C-alpha positions in Angstrom: 203.3 -135.4 188.5 204.9 -133.9 185.4 203.3 -131.0 183.6 201.2 -131.9 180.6 199.5 -129.7 178.0 196.4 -131.2 176.4 195.4 -129.9 172.9 192.3 -130.8 171.0 192.9 -131.6 167.3 190.4 -132.5 164.6 192.3 -132.0 161.3 191.0 -128.5 160.8 193.2 -125.4 160.3 192.0 -124.2 163.7 193.1 -127.5 165.2 196.5 -127.3 163.6 197.0 -123.7 164.8 196.1 -124.9 168.3 198.6 -127.8 168.1 201.4 -125.5 166.9 200.7 -123.1 169.8 200.6 -126.0 172.3 203.8 -127.5 171.0 205.6 -124.2 171.2 204.3 -123.7 174.8 205.3 -127.3 175.6 208.9 -126.7 174.3 209.1 -123.5 176.4 207.9 -125.3 179.5 209.8 -128.5 178.8 206.7 -130.6 179.1 204.7 -133.2 177.1 201.8 -132.4 174.8 198.9 -134.7 174.4 197.2 -134.2 171.1 193.6 -135.5 171.6 191.2 -136.3 168.8 187.8 -137.3 169.9 185.5 -139.3 167.7 182.2 -141.2 167.8 179.7 -142.7 165.5 176.4 -140.8 165.7 173.8 -143.3 164.7 171.2 -140.9 165.7 171.7 -138.9 162.5 170.7 -141.8 160.4 166.9 -141.7 159.7 165.1 -144.2 157.5 166.5 -146.8 155.2 170.1 -146.4 154.2 172.2 -147.8 151.3 174.9 -150.4 151.8 177.5 -147.6 151.0 176.2 -145.4 153.9 175.9 -148.4 156.2 179.5 -149.4 155.4 180.8 -145.9 156.1 179.3 -146.2 159.7 181.3 -149.3 160.5 182.9 -148.4 163.9 186.3 -149.8 163.0 186.5 -148.0 159.7 185.4 -144.7 161.4 188.0 -145.2 164.1 190.7 -146.0 161.6 189.8 -142.8 159.6 190.1 -140.7 162.7 193.4 -142.3 163.6 194.7 -141.4 160.2 193.6 -137.7 160.7 195.4 -137.7 164.2 198.5 -139.3 162.7 198.6 -136.6 160.0 198.0 -133.8 162.5 200.9 -134.7 164.7 203.3 -135.7 161.9 206.5 -133.6 162.1 205.6 -132.0 165.4 208.6 -131.2 167.6 209.0 -132.1 171.2 207.2 -134.7 173.2 203.9 -134.9 171.4 201.7 -137.9 172.3 198.7 -138.7 170.0 195.6 -139.7 171.9 192.5 -141.1 170.1 189.5 -141.1 172.3 185.9 -142.2 171.7 183.3 -139.7 172.8 181.9 -136.2 172.4 184.9 -133.8 172.0 183.6 -131.5 174.7 183.4 -134.3 177.3 186.7 -135.9 176.2 188.6 -132.7 176.5 187.0 -131.7 179.8 188.0 -135.1 181.2 191.5 -134.8 179.8 191.9 -131.4 181.4 191.7 -133.1 184.8 195.3 -134.3 184.5 196.6 -131.3 182.5 198.2 -128.0 183.5 196.8 -126.3 180.4 194.1 -127.1 177.8 194.5 -125.7 174.3 191.7 -125.6 171.7 191.2 -124.0 168.4 188.2 -121.8 167.5 186.7 -122.1 164.1 184.7 -118.9 164.6 181.4 -120.6 163.7 179.5 -117.4 164.5 176.7 -116.8 167.0 173.9 -118.7 165.1 175.9 -121.9 164.4 177.4 -121.7 167.9 174.0 -121.4 169.5 172.5 -124.3 167.5 175.5 -126.7 167.5 177.3 -125.8 170.7 180.9 -124.8 170.8 183.7 -127.1 171.9 185.9 -124.1 172.9 183.1 -122.4 174.8 182.3 -125.6 176.6 186.0 -126.2 177.5 186.3 -122.6 178.9 183.4 -123.2 181.2 184.0 -126.9 182.2 187.8 -127.6 182.1 189.6 -128.4 185.3 192.6 -126.3 184.3 193.3 -123.0 182.5 192.2 -123.0 178.8 193.8 -121.2 175.8 191.6 -120.7 172.8 193.6 -120.1 169.6 191.7 -118.2 167.0 192.5 -118.3 163.3 193.8 -115.0 162.1 191.3 -112.9 160.3 192.0 -112.7 156.5 193.8 -109.5 155.4 191.4 -107.1 153.8 192.0 -106.7 150.1 192.7 -103.0 149.8 192.5 -103.2 146.0 188.8 -103.9 146.2 186.6 -100.9 146.8 184.3 -101.0 149.8 180.7 -100.5 148.6 178.3 -99.1 151.1 174.6 -98.6 150.5 173.3 -95.1 149.8 171.0 -93.3 152.1 168.0 -95.3 153.2 164.7 -93.4 152.8 
């Protein structure tokens, strides 16, 4: 079985950084990269009556096509053997399943913070704990501190 790197993409800056890292690693190793974008229609978030516009936006085929466009844009211009994979399902489950045939799983981290991560869950955290192969989490670089702006600290607290 040939070596494969699986990378989760979602159209975000973190996903693009993860894809770039995975492609570079794939070129170094001489192996294929599967760029996986997971999608699903979450009808559970719709409560009460909805307008025709909202209902039309939940059409499965339109949602799938929109995600395919995001995936196509994400992998456009990538070097090496990059294979786009559009998969229906929760990103955590899809990536954990894809890791079963991979030598490496690469995911981006948006740095949602502890509160959002606790409430919403974290794809990267889930993958680190449930993947069947090693996982690389690519973090966005922290913005450079603007040295021209003074740092204001509070005075003594009485």
